[in-house]
C-alpha positions as CSV (number, residue, x, y, z in Angstrom):
1,M,43.2,-151.8,207.9
2,T,42.7,-148.7,210.0
3,A,45.3,-146.0,210.8
4,E,45.0,-147.0,214.4
5,T,45.7,-150.6,213.6
6,N,48.7,-149.7,211.5
7,Q,50.1,-147.5,214.1
8,A,49.6,-150.0,216.9
9,E,51.7,-152.5,214.9
10,Q,54.7,-150.2,215.0
11,P,57.4,-150.3,217.7
12,D,56.6,-148.4,220.9
13,V,59.1,-145.6,220.4
14,T,59.2,-143.1,223.2
15,A,62.4,-141.3,222.6
16,P,64.7,-140.8,219.5
17,E,67.9,-142.7,219.5
18,A,70.7,-140.5,218.2
19,D,72.8,-143.3,216.8
20,A,70.0,-145.7,215.7
21,K,70.4,-147.0,212.2
22,V,67.6,-146.0,209.8
23,P,65.6,-149.2,208.9
24,A,65.8,-150.5,205.4
25,Y,62.0,-150.1,205.1
26,S,62.4,-146.3,205.6
27,W,64.6,-146.1,202.6
28,Y,62.3,-148.3,200.5
29,A,59.3,-146.1,201.4
30,L,61.3,-143.0,200.6
31,G,62.1,-144.5,197.2
32,V,58.4,-145.0,196.5
33,L,57.6,-141.4,197.5
34,V,60.4,-140.2,195.2
35,I,58.6,-142.1,192.3
36,V,55.3,-140.4,193.3
37,Y,57.0,-137.0,193.3
38,V,58.6,-137.7,189.9
39,L,55.2,-138.4,188.4
40,N,53.8,-135.4,190.3
41,F,56.2,-133.1,188.4
42,V,55.9,-134.9,185.1
43,D,52.1,-134.2,185.2
44,R,52.7,-130.6,186.5
45,N,55.5,-129.6,184.2
46,I,54.8,-131.3,180.9
47,I,52.9,-128.2,179.8
48,S,56.2,-126.4,179.4
49,I,57.4,-128.5,176.3
50,L,53.8,-128.5,175.0
51,A,53.3,-124.7,175.4
52,E,54.1,-123.7,171.8
53,D,51.7,-126.2,170.4
54,I,49.0,-125.4,172.9
55,K,49.5,-121.7,172.2
56,A,49.2,-122.2,168.4
57,D,46.3,-124.7,168.6
58,L,44.1,-122.7,171.1
59,G,45.3,-119.2,170.0
60,L,46.7,-118.2,173.4
61,R,49.1,-115.4,174.6
62,D,52.2,-115.9,176.7
63,D,50.5,-114.5,179.8
64,Q,47.7,-117.1,179.4
65,I,50.2,-119.9,179.0
66,G,51.9,-118.7,182.2
67,F,48.5,-118.7,183.9
68,L,47.8,-122.3,182.9
69,Y,51.1,-123.5,184.1
70,G,51.4,-121.4,187.3
71,T,48.2,-119.7,188.5
72,A,45.4,-122.1,187.5
73,F,47.4,-125.0,189.1
74,G,49.2,-123.1,191.9
75,V,46.4,-121.2,193.5
76,F,44.2,-124.2,194.0
77,Y,47.2,-126.4,194.9
78,A,47.9,-123.9,197.7
79,L,44.3,-123.5,198.9
80,F,43.5,-127.2,199.1
81,G,46.9,-127.9,200.5
82,I,45.7,-126.3,203.8
83,P,42.7,-128.6,204.6
84,L,44.6,-131.5,203.1
85,G,47.6,-130.6,205.2
86,K,45.3,-130.7,208.3
87,L,44.0,-134.1,207.1
88,A,47.6,-135.3,206.8
89,D,48.1,-134.3,210.4
90,N,45.1,-136.2,211.7
91,W,44.4,-139.1,209.3
92,H,46.1,-142.0,207.5
93,R,48.7,-140.2,205.3
94,V,49.3,-143.2,203.0
95,R,45.7,-143.4,202.1
96,L,45.5,-139.6,201.5
97,M,48.4,-139.7,199.1
98,T,46.9,-142.7,197.3
99,A,43.7,-140.9,196.7
100,G,45.4,-137.7,195.6
101,L,47.7,-139.5,193.2
102,F,44.6,-141.1,191.5
103,I,42.8,-137.7,191.2
104,W,45.7,-135.7,189.7
105,S,46.6,-138.5,187.3
106,A,43.0,-138.6,186.1
107,F,42.8,-134.9,185.6
108,T,46.2,-134.9,183.7
109,A,44.7,-137.5,181.3
110,L,41.5,-135.4,181.0
111,S,43.7,-132.4,180.0
112,G,44.3,-134.3,176.8
113,F,40.7,-133.9,175.8
114,A,40.6,-130.1,176.4
115,K,39.5,-128.1,173.4
116,S,39.6,-124.6,174.9
117,F,41.5,-122.3,177.3
118,T,38.6,-122.7,179.8
119,A,38.5,-126.5,179.7
120,L,42.3,-126.7,180.0
121,S,42.2,-124.3,183.0
122,V,39.6,-126.5,184.7
123,A,41.7,-129.6,184.2
124,R,44.8,-127.8,185.6
125,I,42.8,-126.9,188.6
126,G,41.9,-130.5,189.1
127,V,45.6,-131.5,188.9
128,G,46.4,-128.9,191.5
129,V,43.8,-130.1,193.9
130,G,45.0,-133.7,193.6
131,E,48.7,-132.9,193.9
132,A,48.0,-130.9,197.1
133,T,47.8,-134.2,199.0
134,A,51.4,-135.3,198.1
135,S,53.9,-133.1,200.0
136,P,52.0,-132.6,203.3
137,S,51.6,-136.4,203.5
138,A,55.2,-137.1,202.4
139,Y,56.9,-134.5,204.6
140,S,55.1,-135.8,207.6
141,L,55.8,-139.4,206.8
142,I,59.5,-138.7,206.1
143,S,59.8,-136.8,209.4
144,D,58.6,-140.0,211.2
145,W,60.7,-142.4,209.1
146,F,64.0,-140.5,209.6
147,P,65.6,-138.8,212.7
148,K,66.1,-135.0,212.8
149,K,69.9,-135.3,212.1
150,M,69.0,-136.8,208.6
151,R,65.8,-134.9,207.9
152,A,67.2,-132.4,205.4
153,T,69.0,-135.2,203.5
154,A,65.9,-137.3,203.4
155,L,63.7,-134.4,202.4
156,A,66.2,-133.5,199.7
157,V,66.1,-137.1,198.4
158,Y,62.3,-136.9,198.2
159,S,62.5,-133.4,196.6
160,S,64.9,-134.8,193.9
161,G,61.7,-136.1,192.3
162,L,60.8,-132.5,191.5
163,Y,63.8,-132.1,189.2
164,I,63.8,-135.7,187.9
165,G,60.1,-135.4,187.0
166,G,60.5,-131.9,185.5
167,G,63.3,-133.2,183.3
168,I,61.5,-136.4,182.3
169,S,58.4,-134.4,181.4
170,L,60.4,-132.5,178.8
171,L,62.0,-135.6,177.4
172,I,58.7,-137.5,177.2
173,G,56.5,-134.6,176.1
174,G,58.9,-133.4,173.4
175,A,59.2,-136.9,171.9
176,I,55.5,-137.7,172.0
177,V,54.3,-134.4,170.5
178,E,56.8,-134.5,167.7
179,N,56.3,-138.2,166.8
180,W,52.6,-138.0,167.1
181,N,52.3,-134.9,164.8
182,E,54.6,-136.6,162.2
183,A,52.7,-139.8,162.3
184,Y,49.3,-138.2,162.2
185,P,49.4,-134.9,160.3
186,V,45.7,-135.5,159.5
187,D,43.0,-137.9,160.8
188,A,44.7,-138.5,164.1
189,P,43.1,-141.1,166.5
190,L,40.1,-139.5,168.3
191,G,41.1,-136.2,166.6
192,L,43.9,-135.6,169.2
193,A,46.8,-133.3,168.6
194,G,50.2,-134.3,169.7
195,W,50.0,-132.2,172.9
196,Q,46.8,-133.8,173.8
197,A,48.2,-137.3,173.4
198,A,51.1,-136.3,175.6
199,F,48.8,-135.4,178.5
200,I,47.0,-138.7,178.2
201,A,50.2,-140.7,178.0
202,V,51.7,-139.3,181.2
203,G,48.4,-139.2,183.2
204,L,47.4,-142.9,182.9
205,P,50.5,-144.5,184.7
206,G,49.7,-142.6,187.9
207,I,46.5,-144.6,188.3
208,L,48.6,-147.8,188.4
209,L,51.2,-146.3,190.7
210,A,48.5,-145.5,193.3
211,C,48.1,-149.2,193.9
212,L,51.7,-149.5,195.0
213,V,51.5,-146.4,197.2
214,F,48.4,-148.0,199.0
215,T,50.6,-150.8,200.3
216,L,53.0,-148.6,202.3
217,R,52.8,-148.9,206.1
218,E,51.8,-145.9,208.2
219,P,54.5,-145.0,210.8
220,L,53.9,-144.0,214.4
221,R,53.4,-140.2,214.3
222,G,56.1,-138.4,216.2
223,Q,58.3,-141.4,216.7
224,S,61.6,-139.9,215.5
225,D,61.3,-137.0,217.9
226,G,60.1,-138.9,220.9
227,I,56.9,-136.9,221.0
228,I,54.3,-139.7,220.3
229,T,51.0,-138.2,219.0
230,P,47.9,-140.4,219.3
231,P,45.6,-140.7,216.3
232,A,42.8,-138.1,216.1
233,K,39.4,-139.4,217.1
234,D,37.6,-137.6,214.3
235,P,40.2,-136.6,211.6
236,F,37.7,-135.5,209.0
237,R,36.1,-132.9,211.3
238,G,39.3,-130.9,211.3
239,F,39.5,-131.3,207.5
240,A,35.9,-130.0,207.1
241,R,36.6,-127.1,209.4
242,E,39.7,-126.1,207.4
243,L,37.9,-126.5,204.1
244,V,35.2,-124.1,205.2
245,A,37.7,-121.8,206.6
246,V,39.7,-121.5,203.3
247,I,37.1,-121.8,200.5
248,P,35.2,-118.7,199.6
249,P,32.3,-117.8,200.2
250,F,32.1,-120.3,203.1
251,T,34.9,-118.4,204.7
252,L,32.2,-116.0,206.0
253,I,30.8,-118.8,208.1
254,G,34.2,-119.2,209.8
255,A,34.4,-115.5,210.3
256,A,30.9,-115.4,211.8
257,Q,32.0,-117.8,214.5
258,A,34.3,-115.1,215.9
259,G,31.3,-112.7,216.2
260,P,30.8,-109.3,214.6
261,K,34.4,-108.4,214.9
262,G,35.4,-111.5,213.0
263,I,33.0,-110.7,210.1
264,V,34.1,-107.0,210.0
265,T,37.8,-108.1,209.8
266,N,37.1,-110.7,207.2
267,L,35.1,-108.3,205.0
268,A,37.8,-105.7,205.4
269,G,40.4,-108.1,204.2
270,M,38.2,-109.1,201.3
271,L,37.8,-105.5,200.2
272,V,41.5,-104.7,200.4
273,I,42.6,-107.8,198.6
274,G,39.8,-107.7,196.1
275,G,40.5,-104.0,195.4
276,A,44.2,-104.7,194.8
277,A,43.4,-107.7,192.5
278,Y,40.9,-105.6,190.5
279,A,43.4,-102.8,190.1
280,L,46.0,-105.2,188.8
281,A,43.5,-106.9,186.5
282,V,42.6,-103.5,184.9
283,A,46.2,-102.5,184.6
284,T,47.3,-105.8,182.9
285,G,44.2,-106.9,181.2
286,S,44.6,-110.4,182.7
287,Y,41.4,-110.7,184.6
288,Q,41.6,-114.5,185.1
289,Q,45.1,-114.2,186.6
290,W,44.3,-111.6,189.2
291,I,40.8,-113.0,190.1
292,A,42.5,-116.3,190.9
293,V,45.4,-114.7,192.8
294,G,42.9,-112.5,194.7
295,I,40.8,-115.5,195.7
296,G,44.0,-117.2,196.8
297,Y,45.3,-114.4,199.0
298,Y,41.9,-113.7,200.5
299,A,41.4,-117.4,201.3
300,I,44.8,-117.5,203.0
301,F,43.9,-114.4,205.1
302,S,40.6,-116.1,206.1
303,W,42.3,-119.3,207.0
304,A,45.0,-117.7,209.1
305,S,42.4,-115.7,211.0
306,T,40.4,-118.9,211.7
307,L,43.6,-120.9,212.7
308,K,44.4,-118.2,215.3
309,R,41.0,-118.8,217.0
310,R,40.9,-122.6,216.6
311,D,44.5,-123.6,217.2
312,E,46.5,-120.8,218.8
313,A,49.6,-122.9,219.3
314,A,49.8,-123.8,215.6
315,F,49.1,-120.1,214.7
316,K,51.8,-118.8,217.0
317,L,54.5,-121.3,215.8
318,I,53.7,-120.7,212.1
319,W,52.1,-117.3,211.4
320,G,53.3,-115.7,214.6
321,T,57.0,-116.7,214.2
322,P,59.0,-114.3,212.0
323,A,61.7,-116.9,211.6
324,F,59.2,-119.3,210.0
325,L,57.6,-116.7,207.7
326,T,60.9,-115.2,206.4
327,T,62.3,-118.7,205.8
328,I,59.4,-119.8,203.6
329,L,59.1,-116.4,201.8
330,G,62.9,-116.3,201.3
331,Y,62.6,-119.7,199.6
332,G,59.6,-118.4,197.8
333,M,61.9,-116.0,195.9
334,V,64.0,-119.0,194.9
335,A,60.9,-120.7,193.6
336,F,59.8,-117.5,191.8
337,M,62.9,-117.7,189.7
338,S,63.2,-121.5,189.4
339,Y,59.7,-122.3,188.4
340,A,59.6,-119.5,185.8
341,A,63.0,-120.3,184.4
342,S,62.3,-124.0,184.1
343,F,58.9,-123.4,182.5
344,W,60.0,-120.8,179.9
345,A,63.3,-122.6,179.0
346,A,61.6,-124.9,176.4
347,P,59.5,-122.2,174.7
348,Y,62.6,-120.0,174.5
349,A,64.7,-122.8,172.9
350,I,61.9,-123.6,170.4
351,R,60.8,-120.0,169.6
352,I,64.0,-118.0,169.8
353,L,66.7,-120.5,169.2
354,G,64.8,-122.5,166.6
355,E,65.1,-125.9,168.3
356,A,62.7,-128.8,167.6
357,P,60.5,-129.9,170.6
358,A,62.2,-133.3,170.9
359,M,65.7,-131.8,170.7
360,A,64.8,-129.0,173.2
361,G,63.2,-131.6,175.5
362,F,66.2,-133.8,175.4
363,W,68.8,-131.1,176.1
364,I,66.8,-129.2,178.7
365,G,65.1,-132.2,180.3
366,G,67.9,-134.7,180.7
367,P,70.6,-132.3,182.0
368,G,68.0,-130.4,183.9
369,A,66.9,-133.6,185.8
370,V,70.6,-134.5,186.5
371,G,71.3,-130.9,187.6
372,G,68.3,-130.7,189.8
373,F,69.0,-134.0,191.4
374,L,72.6,-133.2,192.1
375,G,71.7,-129.7,193.4
376,V,69.0,-130.9,195.8
377,I,71.0,-133.8,197.1
378,L,74.2,-131.9,197.6
379,G,72.3,-128.9,198.9
380,G,70.5,-131.0,201.5
381,A,73.6,-132.7,202.6
382,A,75.4,-129.4,202.9
383,A,72.5,-128.0,204.8
384,D,72.6,-130.8,207.4
385,Y,76.5,-130.4,207.6
386,L,76.2,-126.7,208.3
387,R,73.3,-127.2,210.7
388,K,75.6,-129.2,213.0
389,R,78.0,-126.2,213.3
390,N,75.5,-123.3,213.1
391,P,71.9,-123.4,214.2
392,A,71.0,-121.3,211.1
393,G,73.5,-122.9,208.8
394,R,70.9,-124.4,206.5
395,L,69.8,-120.9,205.5
396,L,73.2,-120.2,204.1
397,V,72.6,-122.9,201.5
398,V,69.2,-121.4,200.7
399,A,70.8,-118.0,200.1
400,F,73.6,-119.6,198.0
401,G,70.9,-121.2,195.8
402,L,69.2,-117.9,195.2
403,V,72.4,-115.9,194.3
404,G,74.1,-118.7,192.5
405,A,71.3,-119.3,190.1
406,A,71.0,-115.6,189.0
407,P,73.9,-115.3,186.6
408,F,72.9,-118.5,184.8
409,L,69.3,-117.3,184.4
410,F,70.7,-114.1,182.9
411,L,72.7,-116.2,180.4
412,M,69.7,-118.3,179.5
413,F,67.6,-115.4,178.4
414,T,70.3,-113.4,176.6
415,T,72.3,-115.9,174.7
416,E,71.8,-116.7,171.0
417,S,73.9,-119.9,171.3
418,T,72.2,-123.1,171.9
419,L,75.2,-124.6,173.6
420,V,75.5,-121.7,176.0
421,F,71.8,-121.8,176.6
422,Y,71.8,-125.5,177.5
423,V,74.8,-125.2,179.8
424,A,73.3,-122.2,181.6
425,A,70.0,-124.0,182.0
426,F,71.9,-127.0,183.6
427,F,73.7,-124.8,186.2
428,Q,70.6,-122.7,186.9
429,S,68.9,-126.0,187.8
430,V,71.8,-127.1,190.0
431,F,71.9,-123.9,192.0
432,G,68.2,-123.2,192.2
433,S,67.5,-126.8,193.4
434,S,70.1,-126.7,196.1
435,A,68.0,-124.4,198.3
436,L,65.0,-126.7,198.8
437,G,66.2,-129.2,201.4
438,G,67.5,-126.6,203.9
439,A,64.4,-124.5,203.6
440,A,62.0,-127.4,204.0
441,A,63.9,-128.9,207.0
442,T,64.1,-125.5,208.7
443,S,60.3,-125.1,208.4
444,Q,59.8,-128.6,209.9
445,D,62.1,-127.9,212.8
446,L,60.2,-124.8,213.9
447,V,56.9,-126.6,214.7
448,L,55.7,-129.6,216.7
449,P,55.1,-133.0,215.1
450,R,51.3,-132.7,215.1
451,M,51.7,-129.5,213.1
452,R,54.0,-130.7,210.4
453,G,51.3,-131.2,207.7
454,T,49.9,-127.8,208.3
455,A,53.4,-126.3,208.4
456,T,54.2,-128.1,205.1
457,A,51.0,-126.7,203.5
458,T,52.0,-123.2,204.7
459,F,55.6,-123.7,203.4
460,F,54.1,-124.6,200.0
461,L,52.1,-121.4,200.0
462,S,55.4,-119.6,199.4
463,T,56.3,-121.8,196.5
464,T,52.8,-121.6,194.9
465,L,51.2,-118.2,195.7
466,V,54.5,-116.5,195.5
467,G,56.7,-118.6,193.3
468,L,54.4,-120.6,191.0
469,A,51.4,-118.3,190.7
470,L,53.5,-115.1,190.1
471,G,56.8,-116.1,188.6
472,P,55.8,-117.9,185.3
473,Y,52.9,-115.5,184.8
474,M,55.0,-112.3,185.3
475,A,57.6,-113.5,182.8
476,G,54.8,-114.2,180.3
477,Q,53.1,-110.9,181.0
478,V,56.4,-109.0,180.5
479,S,57.0,-111.0,177.4
480,T,53.5,-110.2,176.0
481,L,53.9,-106.5,176.7
482,S,57.5,-106.2,175.5
483,E,57.1,-108.7,172.7
484,S,60.3,-110.2,174.0
485,L,60.6,-113.5,175.8
486,S,64.1,-112.6,176.7
487,T,62.9,-109.5,178.6
488,G,60.3,-111.6,180.3
489,G,62.9,-114.0,181.6
490,L,65.3,-111.3,182.8
491,S,62.5,-109.7,184.8
492,L,62.7,-112.6,187.2
493,L,66.0,-111.3,188.6
494,I,64.0,-108.9,190.8
495,A,63.6,-111.9,193.2
496,V,67.3,-111.8,194.2
497,P,67.4,-108.7,196.4
498,I,64.0,-109.3,197.9
499,G,65.0,-112.9,198.8
500,L,68.3,-111.9,200.3
501,V,66.6,-109.4,202.7
502,L,64.1,-112.1,203.8
503,L,66.8,-114.7,204.3
504,L,69.0,-112.3,206.3
505,V,66.1,-111.8,208.8
506,A,65.5,-115.6,208.9
507,Y,69.2,-116.3,209.6
508,R,69.2,-114.0,212.6
509,T,66.0,-115.3,214.1
510,V,65.8,-119.0,213.5
511,P,68.2,-120.2,216.3
512,E,66.2,-118.4,219.0
513,A,62.9,-119.6,217.5
514,E,64.1,-123.2,217.5
515,R,65.5,-123.0,221.0
516,T,62.3,-121.6,222.5
517,L,59.9,-123.9,220.5
518,I,58.5,-125.9,223.4
519,E,58.4,-122.9,225.6
520,R,56.4,-120.8,223.1
521,A,54.1,-123.8,222.4
522,R,53.3,-124.1,226.1
523,A,52.7,-120.4,226.4
524,A,50.1,-120.7,223.6
525,G,48.3,-123.4,225.5
526,E,49.9,-126.6,224.0
527,D,50.0,-129.6,226.4
528,V,53.6,-130.8,225.6
């Protein structure tokens, strides 16, 4: 069944109804998306509890482990999120998510057959590309299934899958690796180590879940805002153009379309970003890290330049709006701390506190899942409550999550008590997760419905190229240089002052940006 057919079967909604009850199907569909997001983060985060075994088996350093978790995954997650976000704006979002779920689940299972740092890096890249389909599709779908007044709550419910999945990954991974290694100290089936078996075990179920996702109905795009957007006539053309615009060296083709000035600008950006990446690589000795990050930042520069020429309205509302940029970068600092703290928690408990993998997975994963779930749900509800009284009220919750998590992160990486460590990890998860719903909803409110997939991809740039690609790696690099994982963890606190400055700017500019949204879109040439 085509996207056009599915959309035609939906009610002809031309204006949002403030008091309309959310259909039961919307809640069912949201529940399915939560399960998808749970599996998303199981596959993404399981490497945390497996890190010590992988490190020993493949002879890796902490900075390389941080690279595998954050950069190898995050850079390509961010890059492919842009063309896939565009495809989510123009094509059948349910089908896109189905395909992505199948791809990332398959690459997770393939991670279990990796025998080297390079092979595992390639598999992690594949997981990142597949997972890049999930949130652009889900954010756009949820924004059509739920009215604006409930959007932060609905997005927070979806985002709870992040914390549930992160927790479950530690529970499952710790149990599998410990039991497998005990059962097969030698002559294991297929010669697999416990960490390899864990990757296979969590990857295969996603292929089955893709069948359920495929049955979801596609909602009418823009229905909850009364801005009905007809289906694109050629959705894959936009995807191909974005793919060329963001993947080097094809980015030079996009630059050439702007003439000599476009090529000069693109090459200048390449030289500046490449030079900075090379200097950092020489300084740290981590060439794979900074080559990947350099590719990522250059690709984003190329894409933004191309977007400005092809879709000026989208560029103005996203890259040309300080309120949008400071919101996503401010949340990026929360992600910088949260991703790194959640990843290095299990290695710290195993290496420094002497906990067994299964025990560490149980006491970090279980409470972490509960804490993350409570934090993101309560934070989303609080963000919607404050939004009714203050146009920028949601950003207060984001700032609260940043500041509130900091003292617990400090306790995590300084204590020698397992009890204190587990309690601190729980509350760090609660506070860190509370910021997501408010930040995500704010980014969605600052763009038009047709731009939500692209805006979501841009939002996730802050959580990947800032938070995921830099946070876990930086903690690992500092740990490697100082020979202290505690010092590596404490280095993450640099995110607090930077994030507060960004969120202060966002707080002051978001109300006016939202008030003038339609006006600014029309001024940029949008027919709305």
